N, C-alpha and C positions, 0 to 999 in steps of 0.2 A: 204279181203283186200289184196292187192298186196304189198309186202314188198318192201319199197324204197331201191334202191340201194346205196352202199356206194362208187361206183367207182369215184364219184366226190368230196367226202369228205375225208379230210386227218385226219386219226386217229392217226398217228405215234407220234406226240407230246404229246397229252393227254394220250395215252396209256403208256407212259414211267412210269407214277406214279402207274397205275394198270391195268393190262391186263386182261379184263373180259373173262370168259369161253365163248366158242362158242355159247352155249344155251342163255347166258345172253346178249350177243351181238346180237344175231339174234332177241330176243324179244324186245330189245330197238330199233331196226331198224324197226321192224313190228309195234309195238304198241306205241312207243315213250317213253320217260321218263315221269315221272309225269308232269302235267301241271304246277303245283306250288309246289315249294320246299321250306322249311323253316328250318333254323338253328339257334338253341337257345343254351344258355349256360351262365355261369357267366362272368362278366368282367375279361379280362386277362386269359381266358380259351382256347384261340386257334381259336375263331370263324372267326376272320378276315382272317387268313391265309387259313382256310378250305373254306371260301366262294370263295376266289380266285381260289384255286384249283378245287372246284366243278364246277365253271363256265367255265373253261378251259376245264375240262375233259368232260363235258356234252354237250360242244359247237357242236361237229360233229354230235352228235345224234339228237340235236335240229334242226340243218340245214338239216339233212336228213329227218326227220320226219315233223317238224313244218314249215320248210323252212323259220326260222327266228331264230336269236340269243336269248338266254335267257336275260332278263332284270334284273337288280337289283333294287327292289323297294325301294325308298328313302323316308323316313318317314319324318314327319313334326315334329318339337319341338319348345317349346317357349323360350328354353334356347339359350344363344349365343354360339358362336364357341370356342372351346378350341384351343391351340396350336396345328399345324399341322392338323387341320380340315379344309374343304373347304365347302363352301355352295353349296348344290346339289350333294355333294359326299357322306358323312357320313350322314347328314340330310339336310333338308331346315330349316334353323335356324331362330330364331327370329320372329316366328309366334305369333301373339297376343293371349292371353288366350280366347278372344271373339270369334276367329276364331274356336277354339275347341268347346266352349260352344254353340255357335249358328250353328255348323256343321249340316248337314242333315244326315238322316240315309244312304243315297247314297253316303255320302262322304268319310267314313272311315270304313275299314274293322275291325280295332280294334283301341281303344284309352284308354290312361291310364294317371293319374296323379301321378308323383313322386314328392318327396321333391324339386328336381331340376327343374320341370316344366312339361309340358303337352307333351305328345308324341302320335302321330297317324300315321297309316298306310293308305295311299290311297287305295281305291278299286281297285282291278285288272283290267287291260284293257282286253276287251273280245278277246279271242283267242290268247293272247300273253303268252308264257312260262315266268315265272316270279319267281325270287329268293327272299325270304324275310329273315330278321332277326329281330324278336321280341320277347317278353318275354313270359313266360308261361301262365301269366293271359291273355295276348293278344291272344294266341292261343285258349284259351277256348272261349274267346269273338268271334274269328273269326268262330269258329265251330258252335257257337250258333246264329251267325248273320243270320237272315232269309230274309234279303233284296235279291231281285233277282240278283243284281250286285255281291253278295258274293256266289251265287250259285256254279259257277265254281271252287272256292277255296274249299268249302266244298267237292265237288265231286271228286276232282282230286288234292290231296296235300299229300306230303310226308315230315314228320317232324322228325329232329334228334336233340337230346340234347346232348351236349358234357359235360359229368361228369368229375370230376377230381380224380386223384389216392388219394389225400389226401389235407386236409384243409390247412396244413402247406405250400405245394406247391402252391396252389392257392393263398394264402395271399401274399407270396413271389413275385409271378407273377405280382400281382395287384400293390404292393408297388413299384415294378420296372419299372412300365410303365411311360414313359417321357411324359405325356400328360398335365400336368399343373394341375390336379386335386389336391386338398388338401389331406394331410394325412387322415384327418377326414372323407372325402367323400370316399376315397379308403377303408377304414375300414368299412365304412356303406355298400359299394357295395359287400365287401367280406362277410358281416354277412347276406347278403340276400341269399347266396347260399343254405344252408340247406333248407330255406323256399321254394325255387324254386323246389327242389326234393320233398319235402313234398306236395307241390301243384300238381306235376305231380301224385303222388300215389292217393291222396285225390280224384282227379277229373277223374281218369283213362284216363289221355290224352295219345292219340296214338303216344307218342314219341317212336322213337327207340333210346334208351340211349347207346351212346358208351363211352368209357373211354378214356380220353386224356393221351398221353404218353409224359411226359415231356422230352424235350431235342430229341424228335423223331416226329418232326411235320409232316413229310411226311407219317409217319405211321399213325398219327391221321387223317390226311387229307384222306388217302385211305380208312379208317374205315368210315369216314363220307360219302364219296361218294358211298361206298358199301352199307351202310344202306339205303341212300337216294333212290337208285334204286332198293331196295328190293332183294339184293343178300343174299340168305338164309344161306350163311356159314360165313357171318362177325359175330363176337363175340358181342352179346348185353348183357346188364346188365338186370337182372330180378329184381322183386320187393324185394326180400329178399337182393340182393346186394345194391340196392338203399337205402333201409332201413338202412342198415349197414353204408352206406356213410353219411347219415342223422345223425346217432348217433355219428359217428367218428368226423364229423364237428362240431356238436354242443359241444361235449367234448373238443375239441381243442379250440374253441372260448371262452368257459367258463374258461378253464385253462389259457388263455390270458386276462381274464377280459373283454371280449367282448359278448355282448348280442346277440344272434341269431335273426334275423328279420324274421317273418313269414307273409306271405300274408294275409291281411285282405280282406274279401269279402266286396263289395261295397254296 
């Protein structure tokens, strides 16, 4: 395969965040980035900013290799919009529960019921580089989804989970979000964090787990990008470090009188 040239693609803007080594740059030009990228992590953990940075950084490689920009997969949900959310941007809102219950296997890559409503990710469009944001149980579903339409996701995906330095920092970040969510619901979302990490370990999900750097969003963003494209020098968390984060989060929540929430199998 002949390597696409980068002469018609401008890398100067995206490379301001992180300049890849020459061998990584050439590999991405020749073989392309992963067709499907997934970013997961707790609410308030920096996913939104990392998504924006990734899509901007990876755009010239997508154009050079796929001749197409990466699209952001917009999931369905049965809940309504919150302040500062727009239909078709964060989600497609107010979908009826029957739309989820009667959905065909070919409709959703993954779907889940939370206390706040149903959520589901549409199947990928064939041949289109796509970025996703869904939760750890959804990642397992997507990898186990044997429908032919899910095949390209299973065969070409790279997933990153953004872990947090400590539970107290995450709780502070969640509580400070100006999104109109009640304090009770925010605490509920925070309490799910150790359960997500535990689920990753229990199911050996192939996430590349990076640590968020509070107050240093650019540093977090560059780690997400580097992990997503397979840079071997990016610092990743191993099983022991993830286990330690689970224990730290559970201890902190218990001290605050909050019960950790663990994911129940369907």
